[in-house]
C-alpha positions in Angstrom: -249.8 171.0 -51.8 -247.5 169.9 -54.5 -245.0 171.3 -57.0 -246.5 171.1 -60.4 -244.6 170.1 -63.5 -242.8 173.0 -65.1 -244.1 171.9 -68.4 -247.7 172.3 -67.3 -246.9 175.9 -66.2 -245.4 176.6 -69.6 -248.4 175.1 -71.4 -250.7 177.5 -69.5 -248.4 180.4 -70.1 -248.5 179.8 -73.8 -252.2 180.4 -73.7 -251.9 183.7 -71.9 -253.4 186.6 -73.9 -251.7 189.9 -74.4 -254.6 191.7 -72.7 -256.0 190.0 -69.6 -259.5 191.3 -70.3 -259.7 189.2 -73.5 -260.0 185.5 -73.9 -256.8 183.6 -74.7 -258.6 181.9 -77.7 -262.0 180.8 -78.8 -262.1 177.9 -76.3 -264.3 179.8 -73.9 -262.2 181.7 -71.4 -264.2 184.0 -69.2 -263.2 187.6 -69.8 -263.7 188.7 -66.2 -263.4 185.6 -64.1 -262.9 187.4 -60.8 -266.1 189.5 -61.2 -268.1 186.4 -62.3 -266.9 184.3 -59.3 -267.7 187.1 -56.9 -271.2 187.5 -58.3 -271.9 183.8 -58.1 -270.1 182.9 -54.9 -269.8 186.1 -53.0 -271.0 186.3 -49.4 -271.8 189.9 -48.5 -271.4 190.6 -44.8 -269.2 187.6 -44.2 -266.6 188.1 -41.5 -263.2 188.6 -43.0 -260.5 186.0 -42.6 -257.9 186.8 -40.0 -254.5 185.5 -39.1 -253.4 184.8 -42.6 -250.2 182.7 -42.7 -248.5 181.1 -45.7 -248.1 177.4 -45.6 -247.1 176.6 -49.2 -245.9 178.4 -52.3 -245.5 176.5 -55.5 -241.9 176.9 -56.8 -242.7 176.3 -60.5 -246.4 176.5 -60.5 -248.9 179.3 -60.0 -250.5 178.6 -56.7 -250.0 179.5 -53.0 -251.7 178.3 -49.9 -252.6 180.1 -46.7 -254.1 179.1 -43.4 -256.6 181.6 -42.0 -259.2 181.9 -39.2 -262.9 182.8 -39.4 -265.5 182.4 -36.6 -262.9 180.5 -34.6 -262.3 177.8 -37.3 -259.2 177.2 -39.4 -259.5 177.2 -43.2 -257.0 176.7 -46.1 -257.1 179.3 -48.8 -255.7 178.6 -52.3 -255.0 181.6 -54.5 -252.7 182.7 -57.3 -249.1 183.9 -56.8 -248.8 187.6 -57.3 -247.2 187.3 -60.8 -250.3 185.4 -62.0 -253.1 187.5 -60.4 -253.9 189.3 -63.7 -253.5 186.3 -66.0 -256.8 185.2 -67.5 -255.7 181.5 -68.2 -254.5 181.0 -64.6 -257.6 182.7 -63.2 -259.6 180.4 -65.4 -257.6 177.4 -64.0 -258.4 178.5 -60.5 -262.1 178.8 -61.3 -262.1 175.4 -62.9 -260.5 173.8 -59.9 -263.1 175.4 -57.7 -266.0 174.2 -59.9 -264.7 170.7 -59.8 -263.9 170.7 -56.1 -267.4 171.9 -55.3 -268.9 168.8 -56.9 -267.0 166.5 -54.5 -268.3 165.6 -51.1 -266.4 162.5 -49.8 -264.6 161.9 -46.5 -261.4 160.9 -48.4 -261.3 164.2 -50.4 -260.5 167.7 -49.1 -263.7 169.6 -49.1 -264.1 172.8 -51.2 -266.3 175.3 -49.3 -266.4 178.4 -51.5 -264.6 180.9 -53.6 -264.3 184.6 -52.7 -262.3 187.7 -52.8 -259.8 187.9 -50.0 -257.9 191.1 -49.1 -254.3 191.0 -50.3 -254.8 187.6 -51.9 -257.4 188.2 -54.7 -259.8 185.4 -55.6 -259.2 182.4 -53.3 -260.7 178.9 -53.0 -261.8 178.3 -49.4 -261.2 174.7 -48.3 -261.3 172.7 -45.1 -258.0 172.8 -43.2 -256.4 169.4 -42.8 -254.2 168.9 -39.7 -251.7 166.4 -41.0 -248.9 165.7 -43.3 -248.4 164.3 -46.8 -248.0 160.6 -47.6 -244.7 161.6 -49.1 -243.5 163.1 -45.8 -244.7 160.0 -43.8 -242.8 157.6 -46.1 -239.6 159.8 -46.1 -239.6 159.5 -42.2 -239.8 155.7 -42.5 -243.1 155.6 -40.5 -245.3 153.9 -43.0 -246.2 150.5 -41.7 -247.8 147.7 -43.7 -251.0 148.1 -41.7 -251.2 151.9 -42.4 -250.3 151.3 -46.1 -253.2 149.0 -46.4 -255.5 151.5 -44.8 -254.3 154.3 -47.0 -254.7 152.2 -50.1 -258.3 151.3 -49.4 -259.4 154.8 -48.4 -257.6 156.3 -51.4 -259.2 153.7 -53.7 -262.7 154.6 -52.4 -262.0 158.3 -53.0 -260.8 157.8 -56.5 -263.7 155.6 -57.5 -266.1 158.2 -56.0 -264.5 160.9 -58.1 -264.5 158.7 -61.2 -268.2 158.0 -60.8 -268.8 161.7 -61.1 -266.8 161.7 -64.4 -263.9 163.6 -62.8 -260.2 162.9 -63.3 -257.6 164.0 -60.8 -254.7 163.7 -63.3 -252.0 164.3 -60.6 -252.2 161.5 -58.1 -249.0 161.2 -56.2 -247.8 160.9 -52.5 -247.4 164.7 -52.1 -251.1 165.1 -53.1 -252.3 162.7 -50.4 -252.7 163.9 -46.8 -252.7 161.8 -43.7 -254.4 163.3 -40.7 -252.5 163.4 -37.4 -255.6 162.3 -35.6 -256.5 158.8 -36.9 -254.2 158.6 -39.9 -257.2 159.1 -42.3 -256.5 159.7 -46.0 -257.4 163.0 -47.7 -256.9 163.5 -51.5 -255.9 167.1 -52.2 -254.9 169.5 -55.1 -257.3 169.4 -58.0 -255.5 172.1 -60.0 -254.9 169.7 -62.9 -258.2 167.9 -62.7 -260.7 167.6 -65.5 -264.3 166.6 -66.1 -266.7 166.0 -68.9 -268.4 169.3 -68.1 -265.4 171.5 -68.9 -264.2 172.4 -72.4 -261.1 174.4 -71.5 -257.6 173.6 -70.2 -257.7 170.1 -71.7 -254.0 169.8 -72.5 -252.1 166.7 -71.2 -251.0 167.2 -67.6 -249.5 165.4 -64.6 -246.2 164.7 -62.9 -243.8 162.7 -65.1 -243.0 159.9 -62.7 -246.6 159.1 -61.9 -248.1 159.9 -65.4 -249.4 157.1 -67.6 -247.3 156.5 -70.7 -250.3 157.0 -73.1 -250.8 160.6 -72.0 -248.0 161.8 -74.3 -249.3 159.8 -77.3 -250.7 161.7 -80.2 -254.5 161.9 -80.1 -254.8 160.9 -76.5 -258.1 161.6 -74.8 -258.1 161.9 -71.0 -259.7 158.8 -69.3 -259.8 157.1 -66.0 -257.2 154.5 -66.8 -254.6 157.2 -66.5 -255.6 157.8 -62.9 -255.5 154.0 -62.3 -251.9 154.0 -63.5 -251.0 156.9 -61.2 -252.7 155.1 -58.3 -250.6 152.0 -59.1 -247.4 154.2 -58.9 -248.5 155.4 -55.5 -249.1 151.8 -54.4 -245.6 150.9 -55.6 -244.1 153.6 -53.5 -246.0 152.5 -50.4 -245.2 148.8 -51.1 -241.5 149.7 -51.2 -241.7 151.9 -48.0 -243.7 149.3 -46.0 -242.2 146.1 -47.5 -245.6 144.8 -48.6 -245.1 142.5 -51.6 -248.9 141.9 -52.0 -249.4 145.6 -52.4 -246.6 145.6 -55.0 -248.6 143.0 -56.9 -251.6 145.4 -57.1 -249.2 148.1 -58.3 -248.1 145.9 -61.2 -251.7 145.3 -62.2 -252.4 149.1 -62.3 -249.2 150.1 -64.1 -249.5 147.8 -67.1 -248.5 149.6 -70.3 -251.7 148.7 -72.1 -254.6 150.7 -70.5 -257.1 148.0 -71.4 -255.2 145.5 -69.2 -255.5 147.7 -66.1 -258.3 147.2 -63.6 -261.5 149.1 -64.3 -261.4 150.8 -60.9 -259.1 151.4 -57.9 -261.2 149.2 -55.6 -261.1 146.4 -58.2 -257.3 146.5 -58.1 -257.3 146.0 -54.4 -259.9 143.2 -54.8 -257.3 141.4 -56.9 -255.1 141.5 -53.9 -257.7 140.0 -51.6 -258.3 137.3 -54.2 -254.6 136.6 -54.4 -254.4 136.4 -50.6 -257.4 134.0 -50.6 -255.6 131.7 -53.1 -252.6 131.6 -50.8 -254.7 131.0 -47.6 -256.8 128.2 -49.0 -253.9 125.8 -49.8 -252.4 126.7 -46.4 -255.7 125.9 -44.7 -256.0 122.6 -46.5 -252.4 121.7 -45.7 -253.0 122.5 -42.1 -256.1 120.4 -42.1 -254.3 117.4 -43.6 -251.4 117.7 -41.1 -253.9 117.9 -38.2 -255.7 114.7 -39.4 -252.4 112.9 -39.9 -251.3 113.8 -36.3 -254.7 112.7 -34.9 -254.4 109.4 -36.8 -250.9 108.8 -35.6 -252.0 109.5 -32.0 -254.8 107.0 -32.4 -252.4 104.3 -33.6 -250.0 104.8 -30.8 -252.9 104.8 -28.3 -254.0 101.4 -29.6 -250.4 100.1 -29.4 -250.1 101.3 -25.9 -253.3 99.4 -25.0 -251.9 96.2 -26.5 -248.8 96.6 -24.3 -250.9 95.9 -21.2 -251.3 92.3 -22.4 -247.5 91.7 -22.3 -245.4 90.5 -19.4 -242.4 92.6 -18.4 -240.2 90.2 -20.4 -242.3 90.8 -23.5 -244.0 87.4 -23.5 -247.7 87.4 -24.2 -249.9 86.9 -21.1 -252.5 84.1 -21.6 -255.9 84.7 -20.2 -256.5 82.7 -17.0 -259.5 80.5 -16.9 -261.2 80.0 -13.5 -261.5 76.3 -12.7 -264.3 75.2 -10.4 -263.2 73.7 -7.1 -263.6 70.0 -6.7 -266.2 70.4 -4.0 -268.5 72.2 -6.3 -268.4 69.9 -9.3 -271.8 68.6 -10.3 -273.7 70.9 -8.1 -276.4 72.9 -9.6 -277.0 76.4 -8.6 
């Protein structure tokens, strides 16, 4: 539920053909994407959505979101804005987002359930409805604690690594694309409109949000790779570290945002493992120091205890008390027992 970069919208617009029924170029755009999606993913006889209500409209981008009901459940519908409904490149982008989303089934990622024609909306991606708010909103309210930041970091890292294991790049990781549920504060990664995978050969232009985008993306000859997502993950960690005052999380952020991609961690979970390793290096010396102090205190107490025992052999005036020998009485001398 984010505002995409204006530059990305322009890049898509440049590919738009003069006639929407023809491909933009030879890269493989489907000529009638709406019809193809309906044939593959249509559900004849399915109850229509009701109670459509807009929840987000991209200011510079091409998407809009609605919440709707079906069979007593809430769903989120993602479709094109009216000005883009007949644009082949944008319809292709929506179809690509659906295809990628359908491959992902992880508790930390918003589930994609289907794609179908919806009255007044056109083709729409049907997704699970998340009752929550974005990480960006939570931080702006000053309600991100260090404990919650740690939880979000680990859940987000697991979702990113799961996605990467399927050869899928998000390419737009940022706080506004991360949801926190109201019930349980669980993390949900959303918005795969700029995502890419090895299985797609269209819409491969560089993409992202400038502040969170890896520097190498704009370099000539750049090929999308997972290290760019790791950089964006690091920028999200940096934002959370600043909001929660967590300097250890800030250290992980520095590892992920190194300028040289080869120096970044191989995975998001590996980046957080560095944090645990760093904490261990801090805790071990502290534990050893505490152990030494404890032994020193015990030794000191033992010395004082022995000194206190020696004081019992001194008179009140400090003179040493000589042991008293019991002398036999005169009447008993020489007698044998």
